Every structure is written in structure tokens, then in C-alpha cells.
C-alpha positions in Angstrom: -43.9 -130.4 32.4 -44.9 -126.8 31.6 -48.4 -125.9 32.5 -50.8 -124.5 29.9 -50.8 -120.7 29.9 -53.8 -118.6 28.9 -53.7 -115.5 26.8 -55.3 -112.3 27.8 -59.1 -112.4 27.6 -60.4 -112.1 24.1 -62.3 -108.9 24.8 -58.9 -107.2 25.7 -58.2 -107.3 22.0 -61.7 -106.3 20.8 -63.1 -103.8 23.3 -62.8 -100.1 22.7 -63.1 -99.5 26.5 -60.0 -101.6 27.0 -58.3 -99.7 24.2 -59.1 -96.4 25.9 -57.3 -97.6 29.0 -54.3 -98.7 27.0 -54.3 -95.3 25.3 -54.3 -93.4 28.6 -52.0 -95.7 30.7 -49.6 -97.1 28.1 -49.3 -94.9 25.0 -49.7 -91.6 26.8 -47.4 -92.5 29.7 -44.6 -94.7 28.2 -41.8 -93.7 25.8 -43.1 -94.2 22.3 -40.9 -94.3 19.2 -42.0 -92.0 16.4 -39.2 -92.4 13.8 -35.6 -91.8 13.0 -33.7 -88.5 13.6 -32.9 -88.1 9.9 -36.6 -87.5 9.2 -36.0 -84.0 10.7 -32.9 -82.9 8.8 -33.0 -79.1 9.1 -34.2 -76.3 11.3 -37.9 -76.0 10.7 -38.2 -79.6 9.6 -41.5 -80.8 11.2 -44.2 -83.4 11.3 -47.7 -83.3 12.6 -48.4 -86.7 14.1 -51.6 -88.3 15.2 -50.7 -90.2 18.4 -53.9 -92.1 19.2 -56.1 -89.1 18.6 -53.8 -86.4 20.0 -52.2 -84.1 17.5 -48.5 -83.5 18.1 -46.0 -81.2 16.4 -42.5 -82.5 16.3 -40.0 -79.9 14.9 -36.3 -79.3 14.8 -35.2 -75.9 16.2 -32.5 -73.6 14.7 -30.2 -74.9 17.5 -30.6 -78.4 16.3 -32.9 -79.7 19.1 -36.0 -81.8 18.2 -38.9 -80.6 20.2 -42.5 -81.8 20.6 -45.6 -79.9 21.4 -49.3 -80.5 21.5 -50.8 -78.9 18.4 -52.8 -76.3 20.3 -52.4 -72.6 20.9 -52.5 -71.6 24.5 -54.6 -68.5 23.7 -57.9 -69.9 22.5 -57.1 -73.5 21.7 -56.9 -73.4 17.9 -54.8 -76.0 16.2 -51.6 -74.4 15.1 -50.9 -76.8 12.2 -53.7 -78.1 9.9 -54.3 -81.8 10.4 -56.5 -82.5 7.3 -56.8 -81.2 3.8 -60.1 -79.7 4.8 -58.5 -77.6 7.5 -55.7 -76.7 5.2 -58.0 -75.3 2.4 -57.2 -71.9 1.0 -59.7 -70.0 3.1 -57.6 -68.1 5.7 -55.2 -65.2 5.0 -52.9 -66.6 7.7 -52.1 -70.3 7.2 -50.5 -70.7 10.5 -48.3 -73.7 11.5 -44.5 -73.8 11.3 -43.2 -70.8 9.4 -39.7 -71.2 8.0 -37.1 -72.1 10.5 -38.1 -69.7 13.3 -41.7 -69.6 14.2 -44.9 -71.5 14.9 -47.9 -69.2 14.2 -51.6 -69.6 15.2 -53.9 -68.8 12.2 -56.6 -67.5 14.6 -55.1 -64.4 16.3 -51.5 -64.6 15.0 -50.0 -65.5 18.3 -46.5 -66.9 17.5 -44.0 -69.1 19.2 -40.4 -69.9 18.6 -39.4 -73.5 17.8 -38.7 -74.1 21.5 -42.4 -73.3 22.3 -41.8 -69.9 23.9 -44.4 -67.2 23.1 -42.8 -64.5 21.0 -45.7 -62.3 19.9 -49.2 -61.8 21.1 -50.8 -58.9 19.1 -52.5 -56.1 21.0 -51.6 -57.7 24.4 -48.9 -55.2 25.3 -49.8 -53.3 28.4 -52.5 -55.8 29.5 -52.1 -55.9 33.3 -50.7 -59.2 34.5 -49.8 -60.4 31.1 -46.2 -61.6 30.5 -45.2 -63.5 27.4 -42.7 -65.5 29.5 -45.6 -67.1 31.4 -47.1 -68.7 28.2 -45.6 -71.4 26.1 -46.7 -74.4 24.1 -47.6 -77.6 26.0 -44.6 -79.8 25.6 -44.1 -83.5 25.1 -40.8 -84.9 26.2 -38.4 -85.8 23.3 -35.4 -88.0 23.6 -33.0 -89.4 20.9 -31.1 -92.6 21.2 -29.2 -94.6 18.5 -30.9 -92.4 15.8 -34.4 -93.2 17.1 -36.7 -90.4 18.2 -38.9 -91.1 21.2 -41.6 -89.0 22.8 -43.5 -89.1 26.1 -46.9 -87.5 26.2 -46.9 -87.0 30.0 -43.4 -85.6 30.7 -44.0 -84.8 34.3 -44.3 -88.5 35.2 -42.3 -90.1 32.4 -40.4 -93.2 33.3 -36.6 -93.2 33.2 -35.6 -93.0 29.5 -32.2 -94.7 30.0 -34.0 -97.7 31.4 -36.3 -97.8 28.4 -33.4 -98.0 25.9 -31.0 -100.1 28.0 -31.6 -103.1 25.7 -30.3 -101.2 22.7 -27.0 -100.5 24.5 -26.7 -103.9 26.0 -27.5 -106.1 23.0 -27.0 -104.1 19.9 -24.1 -101.7 20.5 -21.9 -103.1 17.7 -24.5 -102.5 14.9 -23.9 -98.8 14.7 -27.6 -98.0 15.0 -27.1 -94.2 15.1 -25.1 -94.2 11.9 -27.6 -96.1 9.8 -29.9 -94.5 7.3 -33.3 -95.2 5.9 -33.2 -96.6 2.3 -37.0 -97.2 2.1 -40.1 -97.1 4.2 -43.2 -99.3 3.6 -46.5 -98.3 5.3 -49.0 -100.9 6.3 -52.6 -100.5 7.6 -53.4 -103.7 9.6 -56.9 -104.7 10.7 -55.6 -106.2 14.0 -55.1 -105.2 17.6 -51.5 -104.0 18.4 -51.1 -106.7 21.0 -51.8 -109.4 18.3 -48.8 -108.0 16.4 -46.6 -108.1 19.5 -47.5 -111.7 20.3 -46.9 -112.7 16.7 -43.5 -111.0 16.7 -42.6 -112.7 20.0 -42.9 -116.3 18.8 -41.8 -118.5 15.9 -44.3 -121.3 16.5 -46.1 -119.8 13.5 -43.0 -119.5 11.2 -43.2 -123.0 9.8 -46.8 -122.7 8.6 -46.8 -119.0 7.7 -43.2 -118.2 6.5 -41.8 -120.8 4.1 -39.4 -118.3 2.5 -38.1 -117.2 5.9 -37.6 -120.8 7.1 -35.5 -121.7 4.1 -33.0 -119.0 5.2 -33.4 -119.7 8.9 -34.4 -123.3 9.4 -34.2 -122.9 13.2 -37.4 -120.9 13.0 -39.2 -124.1 11.9 -37.3 -126.8 13.8 -39.1 -128.1 16.8 -41.9 -125.6 16.2 -39.4 -122.7 16.8 -38.5 -124.0 20.3 -35.2 -123.3 22.1 -34.2 -120.2 20.2 -31.3 -118.3 21.7 -32.1 -114.7 21.0 -29.1 -113.4 23.1 -26.7 -115.1 20.8 -28.9 -114.8 17.7 -30.5 -117.4 15.4 -28.2 -119.1 12.9 -28.9 -119.1 9.2 -28.8 -122.1 7.0 -25.4 -123.2 5.7 -24.1 -120.7 3.2 -26.5 -118.0 4.2 -25.9 -115.0 6.5 -28.6 -112.4 6.0 -32.3 -111.9 5.2 -32.6 -112.0 1.4 -34.1 -114.5 -1.0 -30.6 -116.1 -1.5 -29.5 -115.6 2.1 -26.5 -113.7 0.9 -25.5 -110.1 0.0 -22.5 -108.4 -1.5 -22.9 -105.6 1.1 -20.3 -105.7 3.7 -21.1 -106.6 7.3 -21.4 -103.8 9.8 -17.7 -103.3 10.8 -17.9 -103.9 14.5 -20.0 -107.0 14.7 -18.7 -110.1 16.5 -18.4 -113.5 14.9 -21.9 -114.6 15.9 -23.5 -111.4 14.7 -22.1 -111.8 11.3 -23.9 -115.2 10.8 -26.9 -114.9 13.1 -30.2 -113.0 13.1 -31.2 -111.0 16.1 -34.5 -109.4 17.1 -36.1 -107.4 19.9 -39.5 -106.0 20.9 -39.1 -102.6 22.6 -42.5 -102.0 24.2 -44.9 -100.5 23.5 -44.4 -99.9 19.8 -41.2 -101.0 18.1 -39.8 -104.2 16.7 -36.2 -104.4 15.7 -34.8 -107.2 13.4 -31.1 -107.1 12.8 -29.1 -108.8 10.0 -25.3 -108.4 9.5 -25.7 -105.6 6.9 -29.3 -104.2 7.3 -32.1 -103.7 9.8 -35.8 -103.8 9.5 -37.4 -101.4 12.0 -41.2 -101.7 12.7 -42.8 -98.6 14.3 -46.5 -98.9 14.9 -49.3 -97.0 16.5 -52.8 -98.3 17.1 -55.8 -96.4 15.8 -58.5 -98.5 17.5 -58.9 -101.8 19.2 -59.0 -103.5 15.8 -56.7 -101.4 13.6 -53.0 -100.6 13.7 -50.9 -98.5 11.3 -47.2 -99.5 10.9 -44.1 -98.1 9.2 -41.3 -100.5 8.3 -38.0 -98.7 7.8 -35.2 -100.5 6.1 -31.8 -99.2 7.4 -28.4 -99.6 5.7 -24.9 -98.4 6.2 -24.2 -95.0 4.5 -21.0 -96.7 3.2 -23.1 -98.9 1.1 -25.9 -96.4 0.3 -23.5 -93.9 -1.2 -22.3 -96.4 -3.8 -23.6 -95.7 -7.3 -24.9 -99.3 -7.6 -26.5 -99.5 -4.2 -29.7 -101.6 -4.3 -31.4 -102.8 -1.1 -34.3 -104.4 -2.8 -33.0 -107.9 -2.2 -33.6 -107.4 1.5 -36.6 -105.1 1.2 -38.6 -107.3 -1.2 -37.9 -110.3 1.0 -39.1 -108.6 4.1 -42.2 -107.3 2.3 -43.3 -110.8 1.6 -42.7 -111.9 5.2 -44.5 -108.8 6.5 -47.5 -109.4 4.4 -47.7 -113.0 5.6 -47.6 -111.7 9.2 -50.2 -109.0 8.8 -52.6 -111.3 7.0 -52.4 -114.0 9.7 -52.8 -111.3 12.4 -55.9 -110.1 10.7 -57.2 -113.7 10.7 -56.6 -113.9 14.4 -58.4 -110.6 15.0 -61.4 -111.8 13.0 -61.4 -115.2 14.8 -61.3 -113.8 18.3 -64.5 -112.0 17.7 -66.4 -115.3 17.6 -68.9 -115.4 20.5 -67.4 -118.7 21.7 -63.8 -117.5 22.0 -63.1 -116.2 25.5 -59.3 -116.6 25.5 -56.5 -118.5 23.7 -53.8 -120.7 25.1 -50.0 -120.6 24.6 -48.0 -123.6 23.4 -44.6 -124.3 25.2 -42.9 -122.7 22.1 -44.7 -119.4 22.8 -42.5 -118.6 25.7 -44.8 -116.9 28.3 -41.8 -114.9 29.6 -41.8 -113.0 26.2 -45.6 -112.4 25.9 -47.3 -109.1 26.5 -49.6 -110.1 29.3 -47.6 -108.8 32.2 -46.7 -105.6 30.4 -50.3 -104.7 29.7 -51.9 -106.1 32.9 -49.5 -104.2 35.1 -50.5 -100.9 33.4 -54.2 -101.2 32.9 -55.3 -104.2 35.1 -56.2 -102.0 38.1 -58.6 -100.0 36.0 -60.3 -102.7 34.0 -63.1 -103.4 36.5 -64.0 -99.8 36.6 -63.9 -99.3 32.8 
């Protein structure tokens, strides 16, 4: 008989001091997914991202590389790119930021850098003793691309092995053609719940029967026996006559060409810590990329990926899958918010896991290994 397993202490989901440790020892040190490569299509294409309070510029260079830098000039520390409407107001003669497809310019003293972060111009510094442009460059974050996903690491000098991080994608999902898929739509969600609550919710289907009636009509195994004994390596079978995640369980879109027999009739899923969920059907993917904003708030983008072969058709319409997922997503986020609210009760010190909430899949070890040594000193 399986022993009762406790969750992490409730304050680990509520306490901003715990969140500060996660920020430093997880999200600033692990590989974090920030999107799909197609979101940076051309030289000069860029985004200014808020990564748990740190402003990061991610830009494609003229040679095609995607680079990442802290949004700070090495001269006097001004932000290079504006991070709010107030900072972008029409008050400065030099706007700064990414200029065309060649430069990043500081609006303060017009120091400028190429899109690889190298200092190219520092006005009135010529002839200053000991000053060499080659010694000054933007502070880099590591950037890697795999299967069309863009990952960054905020502490590149001590980043863990990237190939180890993405090994699951190669091992379990090589036949889905992940790198060739394209975004048909993105839905943004702001969720009033701790990021670990989302992970724990994604990792179990004990809740699927009570929370997801539409989903369980398509995949009854999510409800049978409380979602026990699910074989995620093989995938989870759909109900008879169904083979994908839509309201009917069917689609006229062709299956990804290289799938094996199981993958054409089963649903697969994966959590790639710390911030990505992957749900795979035979002809579309739902990709969840999230970043926490505080102990009790998480922002999440759900990307819906399809095969270009289908998207290029004049009558392409992915709404049968997208609308289905949107209902399932809203159910998940609502129940996660209820969990977050409930855990704040003064009598709730920890929760317990049922046998169906496989403790091998939960987030306790991942988080404890990384912040546990620092908790007592927080």
C-alpha cells in the first residue's frame, strides 16, 4: 500500500521570500523557454522581455543568430530599450533601442552596439587613455534554439548542459516535426496562482473528472479510476472514433506525417521544467509557456501549433482545437486560483497527494533540490 505523501509546505506557494529564492536559484539559473523562433523572423526583430523583474532584449542579428542581452548600457546603466509607455514618451531626441537591423543605441549618451552586443561607437571617447571599444560589450544571456523553441539562461557562466535540458524532446517527440510547426494563434492568460500550483495541476489527472467534462468525453482514460495508471510514454488513448483534441474528437487535418501508430490515436504530454507544458495531438500542439510575476501570480502564453501544410490551405481553420483548449484552459486556471486562495487559510499547513497524483511526477524534488539549502536562511 502506498504511503501518504505530503505536498510542499503551504507557505512555499504564498511567501514572497520563497519566491525570491526561486527567482534566483531556478529561473535565473535554469534554461527558460521564452517562445518560438518564428517570433523573431528578420534581422532586427526583437522583443524586450520581463523575466521576473529583469529586463532582457532578445534580437535577431543580420547573420541570423538570436542573441539576448540585459537591457542596460555598460556606460552609465541606462535602459537601452524603453520598458513602459511612460519611458517611451516623446520627450527625448534620441529614442534609443534597436535601430533597424544593425544597432542597439543608448538614448543617454548615444553609445551604440551591434546586434551581437559589441560596442561600435562611444562618442568623444577616442583618445581616452586605456579605453578600447573591444573591452566593452553588452551583458549577455545565453540563447539556444531547439525544435523551434527559444531558450535563455540568465547566468550563462554556470548554465547547466542544454542538451540534457531538451533531451526529452528528442527522446519522446522526435516524430512530431516540432521545428517545422508554426503558431496559428496565441492566447494570453493572467493567472492568480503560484507557478508550482500550475505545474502540479498539469502533472495529474485526478482532477480531470470533476473539472474537465468536455475533455473526459474525448479521453475517458483521464477520468477512469481517478486518472490512475496512465501510460504517458505510449500516450493516452482517445474514446472510440476520436483521435484528437477537438469538440468532436476528430479533424480533417492530416496527421503529422512521421507519427507511429500509437501517436496517431493517443494524446501525449510533457512538463519541461521550469516553465513549459507540451500537449501533443496527432495534428496540432498546445504549448504553454509561463513566467511567474510573484508568489501568487503567473502570466502564461498558450501557443497553438499546426503544420504549415495545413495552415497554407485557403480554408485552414484551427478554431476547433483552439476553442476546445480555451475551455479546458479556463477550467484549469480557475481551479488553480481556487487552490491558491484556499492555501492562504491559516489552518492549511500542507496538502496531501492521492495515489493518482504520482509523487514521481510532482515538483517537490525539483524545487527542494534548488532552494532547500537556502530556505532556513531566507
